[in-house]
FISEZA-230900 format. One line per 8 residues: for each residue x, y, z of N, C-alpha, C, O, CB. Coordinates in steps of 0.001 Angstrom, whole numbers, plus 500000, padded with zeros to 6 digits. Glycine has a CB too. Example, Ala and Ser with C-alpha at 12.3 -4.5 7.8 and 13.67 -1.06 7.14 Angstrom:
513190:494310:507800:512300:495500:507800:513200:496700:507800:514236:496681:508465:511308:495527:509046; 512850:497750:507080:513670:498940:507140:512900:500030:507870:513409:501138:508039:514084:499402:505725
***
This chain:
584563:653957:344074:584152:653243:342657:583650:654765:341542:582987:655736:341905:582470:651867:343029; 584000:654607:340721:583521:655281:339014:582551:655855:338747:581633:655754:339561:583308:654462:337968; 582411:656379:337975:580337:656463:337287:580311:655778:336130:581382:656017:335572:579503:658269:336693; 579719:655119:335532:579949:654378:334461:580625:655178:333293:580634:656408:333228:578711:653789:334087; 581293:654169:332208:582199:655165:331321:581553:654886:330481:582302:654393:329638:583695:655104:331044; 580049:654877:329948:578560:654747:329060:578240:655961:329119:578612:656708:330024:577264:653801:329600; 577255:656417:327823:576487:657667:328518:575289:657897:329832:574931:658873:330491:575833:658149:327431; 574765:655884:329785:573829:655945:329888:574370:655118:331290:575576:655152:331533:572907:655630:328757
573408:654344:332243:573648:653347:332419:573378:651999:331460:572503:651982:330595:573235:653403:333382; 574438:650655:331807:573690:649999:330538:572201:648364:331692:571339:648296:332569:575721:648906:329050; 572950:647549:330722:571755:646150:330879:572271:645262:331684:573396:645254:331186:571374:645227:329493; 572325:644603:332431:572995:642902:332513:572365:642443:332541:571408:642480:333314:573721:642225:333347; 572586:641775:331704:571519:640739:330741:571304:638577:331248:570417:638550:332102:572549:640883:328705; 571661:637525:331053:571150:636401:331209:570214:635937:330205:569229:636473:329697:570667:636398:332314; 570738:634863:330053:569771:633755:329177:569948:632309:329475:571077:631943:329801:570055:633829:327589; 568556:631048:329376:568932:630213:330106:569550:629440:328260:568998:629450:327159:567583:629490:331388
570206:629161:328493:570872:628015:327773:570229:627628:326625:569013:627603:326811:570994:626857:328564; 570482:627385:325756:569037:626795:324751:567983:627402:324445:567091:626802:323845:568325:625772:325219; 567828:629088:324886:566673:629520:324919:567557:630353:324674:568686:630599:325096:565617:629463:325852; 566143:631182:323120:566913:632897:323174:565848:633606:323187:564913:633732:322397:567934:633528:321814; 566267:634345:324822:565012:634904:325499:566390:635608:326470:567112:634788:327038:563517:633587:326323; 566667:636890:326608:567297:637310:326813:566469:638985:327938:565718:639874:327538:568028:637156:325502; 567118:638731:329455:566770:638745:330477:567179:639248:331369:568029:638808:332143:566644:638055:330680; 566048:641333:331432:567512:641636:332190:567087:641816:334160:565982:641578:334649:568305:643580:331327
568216:642241:334857:568772:641327:336036:569318:642811:337143:569240:643399:338221:570403:639988:335336; 569742:642748:336122:570657:644096:336589:571057:645678:336145:571716:645631:335107:571738:643661:336566; 570892:646836:336538:571932:647359:336075:572914:648320:335664:572302:649276:335189:571856:647154:335751; 574237:648526:335622:574862:649328:335822:574932:650135:335956:574561:650834:335013:575210:649388:335602; 575477:650894:337259:576187:651913:338308:576472:652788:338443:576008:653886:338752:576891:651899:338638; 578353:651852:337925:579801:652541:338008:580200:650921:337291:579582:650096:336619:580617:653183:339970; 582142:651076:338100:582884:650053:337476:583960:651201:339266:583911:652284:339849:583373:650016:335016; 584831:649694:339289:585881:650096:340523:586850:650328:339695:587008:650039:338509:586315:648995:341756
587486:650888:340459:588746:651405:339739:590128:651888:340753:590451:650919:341442:588206:652764:338844; 590470:652356:340858:592125:652063:341047:593392:653144:341056:593718:653725:340020:592499:651180:339890; 593952:653321:342093:594528:654887:341164:596251:654313:340801:597099:653873:341578:594567:656898:342598; 596319:654587:338989:597517:654348:339019:597889:655861:338425:597391:656745:337728:597939:652972:338250; 599686:655413:339530:600467:656336:339080:600912:656101:337300:601033:655213:336456:601689:656293:340133; 601068:657951:337525:601246:658001:336381:602977:658260:335421:603912:658637:336127:600266:658945:336274; 603221:658063:334078:605209:657412:334534:604920:657734:332720:604083:657543:331838:605891:654844:335511; 606917:658640:333070:607025:658914:331841:608065:658257:331583:608354:657546:332545:607036:660154:331489
608991:658123:330468:610022:657807:330277:610688:656652:331575:611841:656540:331992:610614:659106:330038; 609558:655988:331916:609430:654759:332812:609193:655020:334261:609129:654172:335151:610658:653935:332727; 609078:656233:334364:609428:657341:335021:608737:658155:336712:609295:659248:336802:609218:658140:333867; 607942:657974:337730:607160:658013:338251:607229:659667:338177:608190:660410:338378:607182:657155:339343; 606080:659924:337874:605744:661046:337476:605243:661735:339243:604634:661085:340092:604509:660849:336104; 605753:663259:339390:605381:664075:340053:604414:664906:340026:604466:665424:338911:606028:664468:340165; 603189:665524:340854:602621:666761:341431:603273:667185:342448:604236:666639:342985:601355:666677:341819; 602584:668506:342830:603501:669327:343743:602947:669269:345181:601781:669078:345527:603603:670886:343251
604190:669506:346048:604716:668748:347209:605102:667925:347072:604976:667285:348117:604190:668461:348024; 605862:667070:345952:606444:665223:345812:605062:664659:346037:604908:663529:346501:607810:664442:347289; 603932:665547:345666:602433:664018:345404:603270:663277:344774:604485:663355:344950:600681:664229:344203; 602546:662246:343740:602670:661077:343231:600728:661148:341902:599510:660979:341965:602865:659702:344979; 601975:661560:340836:600166:662402:340435:599972:660752:339788:600744:659966:339238:599946:664410:338723; 598650:660715:340140:597622:659444:339195:596664:659064:339063:595709:659066:339840:597669:658480:339212; 596749:658727:338194:594786:658670:337484:594022:657388:337666:594636:656381:338020:594620:658807:335540; 592365:657343:337390:591414:656812:338489:591889:655215:336737:592071:655530:335561:589052:658041:339028
591930:653740:337316:592256:652970:336217:590918:652165:336652:590877:651850:337841:593876:652194:336110; 589616:651723:335691:588766:650635:334869:589879:650030:335453:591084:650279:335472:588342:650588:333082; 588704:648631:336217:589300:647279:336616:588943:646606:335849:589524:645563:335546:589071:646692:337772; 588034:646964:335398:587426:646060:334353:585877:645082:335205:585238:644245:334568:588962:644830:333769; 585606:645390:336442:584982:644990:337743:583556:646440:337724:583618:647625:338052:586493:645067:339351; 582792:645870:337361:581256:646704:337706:580282:646647:338853:580123:645738:339668:580341:646379:336758; 579677:647775:338753:578965:647410:339808:577400:648106:339541:577179:649260:339172:579779:647898:341174; 576331:646960:339866:575762:647306:339302:573800:646124:340678:573615:645280:341554:576611:647039:337449
573264:646828:340007:572538:647196:341062:570635:646085:340895:569888:646079:339916:572507:649246:340872; 570519:645628:341712:569436:644854:340922:568207:645120:340503:567312:645487:341264:569173:643968:341422; 568041:644914:338956:566650:645626:338480:565403:645291:338486:564657:644928:337577:566624:645859:337417; 565064:645617:340813:564184:645781:340569:563830:646675:341815:562873:646373:342527:563630:644702:340182; 564863:648137:342156:564365:649281:342553:564602:650088:341113:564511:651301:341299:565100:649859:343949; 564915:649693:339559:564850:650283:338624:563031:649429:338552:562164:650298:338647:566286:650092:337474; 562750:648737:338485:561402:648532:337864:560435:649445:338919:559617:650227:338434:560956:646743:337775; 560602:649274:340688:559621:649735:341269:559874:651351:341657:559449:651906:342670:559370:648815:342381
560655:651945:340617:560882:653479:339941:559555:653865:338898:558557:654583:338839:562508:653481:338884; 560381:652755:338073:558843:653078:336771:557582:652566:336787:557045:652471:335684:559037:652566:335327; 557095:652287:337538:556071:651807:338320:555687:652705:339197:554493:652954:339036:556350:650701:338933; 556291:653466:340287:556019:654637:340535:555789:656323:339549:555065:657318:339574:556905:654581:341320; 556867:655796:338818:556866:656640:337626:556779:656836:336735:557653:657092:335906:557215:656953:337389; 555167:656747:336585:554454:655722:334958:553876:656900:333594:552830:657442:333235:552431:654520:335605; 555385:656828:333171:555400:657212:331904:555868:657043:330589:557097:657063:330639:555576:657855:332003; 555480:656889:329460:556525:656339:328327:555156:655368:328622:553981:655560:328934:558593:655827:328554
556239:653945:328264:556455:652783:327524:555477:651842:328388:556254:651525:329289:558096:652319:327418; 554882:651525:328534:553375:650548:330025:555230:649629:330588:556223:649217:329988:551040:648383:328705; 554866:649700:331719:556341:648727:332232:555724:647124:332651:555093:646911:333686:557271:649585:334025; 556103:645917:331464:555494:644498:331760:556777:643638:332533:557024:642488:332171:554945:643660:330144; 557263:644046:333206:558018:643693:333825:557539:642769:335515:556764:643159:336388:558720:644910:333769; 558548:641186:335440:556897:640542:335733:557726:641243:337686:557054:641145:338713:556363:637777:335208
***
């Protein structure tokens, strides 16, 4: 897993059909990646000792944690705007 590609973790939201109200149910903490070979001229590039050169490739699959944990942390460290989540 790689860390989230944005500056900060982001929310995962949903809405009930027909209702114009979004609710947060998770926080993105990272994304799944796979090693992708580096190619030059269509050929695999190798690093020292004959090891293939690879880079992490973002699969587009996120890793997210339920919002409950973040709400517990916010309530346990009350600074800033009051937390009104249920």
